[in-house]
C-alpha positions in Angstrom: 91.3 95.5 84.0 88.4 93.2 82.9 85.3 93.7 80.9 82.2 94.1 82.9 79.3 91.7 82.4 77.8 92.1 79.0 80.9 93.9 77.6 83.0 92.4 74.9 86.7 92.1 75.8 88.8 93.4 72.9 92.5 92.3 72.7 94.9 94.9 71.4 97.9 93.6 69.5 101.1 95.3 70.4 104.4 94.8 68.5 108.0 94.6 69.8 108.5 98.4 69.5 105.4 99.0 71.6 106.8 96.5 74.2 110.1 98.4 74.3 108.3 101.7 74.8 106.2 100.2 77.6 109.2 98.6 79.2 111.1 102.0 79.2 108.0 103.8 80.6 107.8 101.2 83.4 111.4 102.0 84.3 110.9 105.8 84.0 107.4 107.2 83.4 108.9 110.7 83.3 111.3 110.1 80.4 111.0 112.7 77.6 109.7 111.7 74.2 113.1 112.7 72.8 115.1 110.5 75.2 112.7 107.6 74.8 113.0 108.0 71.0 116.8 107.7 71.3 116.5 104.5 73.4 114.0 102.9 71.0 115.6 104.1 67.8 112.6 106.0 66.4 111.8 109.7 65.9 110.3 111.7 68.8 107.0 112.1 66.7 106.8 108.3 66.1 107.3 107.6 69.8 104.7 110.2 70.8 102.2 108.9 68.3 102.7 105.3 69.5 102.2 106.3 73.2 99.1 108.3 72.3 97.7 105.3 70.3 98.5 103.0 73.3 96.6 105.4 75.6 93.7 105.8 73.2 93.4 102.0 73.0 93.4 101.6 76.8 96.7 99.7 76.8 98.3 102.4 78.9 95.7 103.4 81.4 97.5 106.2 83.2 100.8 107.5 84.5 101.3 107.7 88.2 103.9 108.4 90.9 104.8 105.3 93.0 104.9 106.3 96.6 106.8 104.5 99.4 104.1 104.4 102.1 106.6 104.0 105.0 108.3 107.2 104.0 105.1 109.2 104.7 104.2 107.4 107.9 101.9 104.7 106.6 103.3 101.6 108.4 100.5 99.0 108.2 99.9 97.1 104.9 97.2 94.5 105.2 95.5 92.0 102.9 91.9 91.1 103.5 89.7 88.3 102.3 86.1 89.4 102.7 83.3 86.9 102.3 80.1 88.6 101.3 76.6 87.3 100.8 76.2 87.0 97.0 73.2 89.5 96.8 75.4 92.2 98.5 78.7 91.5 96.7 78.5 94.3 94.1 77.2 96.9 96.5 79.9 96.1 99.0 82.6 96.2 96.3 81.2 99.6 95.1 81.3 101.0 98.6 84.8 99.7 99.4 86.2 100.9 96.2 85.5 104.5 97.3 87.4 104.1 100.6 90.8 105.9 100.6 92.4 103.2 102.8 91.7 100.6 100.1 94.4 100.4 97.5 93.2 97.4 95.5 90.0 95.4 95.4 89.3 92.2 93.5 86.5 89.7 93.1 88.1 86.3 93.5 86.9 82.8 92.8 85.3 81.0 95.7 82.2 81.7 97.8 81.7 85.4 97.1 85.2 86.5 98.1 86.6 90.0 97.8 90.4 90.3 98.1 91.4 93.7 99.3 94.6 95.5 100.2 94.7 98.5 102.5 97.2 100.9 103.9 97.0 102.4 107.4 99.2 104.6 109.6 98.9 102.2 112.4 96.9 99.3 113.8 94.5 101.7 115.5 93.6 103.3 112.2 93.1 99.8 110.7 90.9 98.8 113.6 88.8 101.9 113.2 88.4 101.2 109.4 87.2 97.7 110.2 84.8 98.7 112.9 83.3 101.8 111.2 83.6 101.1 107.5 83.9 97.4 106.8 82.0 95.4 109.4 78.8 97.6 109.2 78.4 96.9 105.5 75.4 94.7 104.7 76.1 91.1 103.8 79.6 90.8 105.4 79.9 87.2 106.5 83.6 87.0 107.4 86.8 88.9 107.2 90.3 87.4 107.2 93.3 89.7 107.6 97.0 89.2 107.1 99.4 92.0 107.9 102.5 92.4 105.7 105.8 91.8 107.5 108.3 92.4 104.7 108.0 93.2 101.0 110.4 91.4 98.8 108.9 92.3 95.5 106.2 94.6 94.3 105.7 94.8 90.5 104.6 98.0 89.0 103.4 97.4 85.4 103.5 94.0 84.0 105.6 91.4 82.2 105.3 91.8 78.4 
């Protein structure tokens, strides 16, 4: 997450205990406060208070289930580099961010590049997305697509 233009980026200092709590939550986001407290060596109330503080500060943005797309019939994982005319960049990004096929979207360095990841049931569904949703957007100059062959690592959370 980054600050938007004009917003000040505030860095939140976290200590070793916060890091341990976050590491445990990355392993098991459903762990109870009681079990987490035992792992960390604090009281349940102290752990709950720290988690609430981390959430209030925006360090922990949300808790979510991690779904294996292939298990539910989503077989195509594709990465796109989308070059957009600068005057249309933000409008295109806003529109693409609402698309359910798009799982992540980033503004990258370079000539007005958006880096996008999408998940699709099959190649036909991806082609339909490209033809009906992406290509008609104003300012699209080029689209480069790479389809994932094999996933060796996918990090949920981050290194602390």
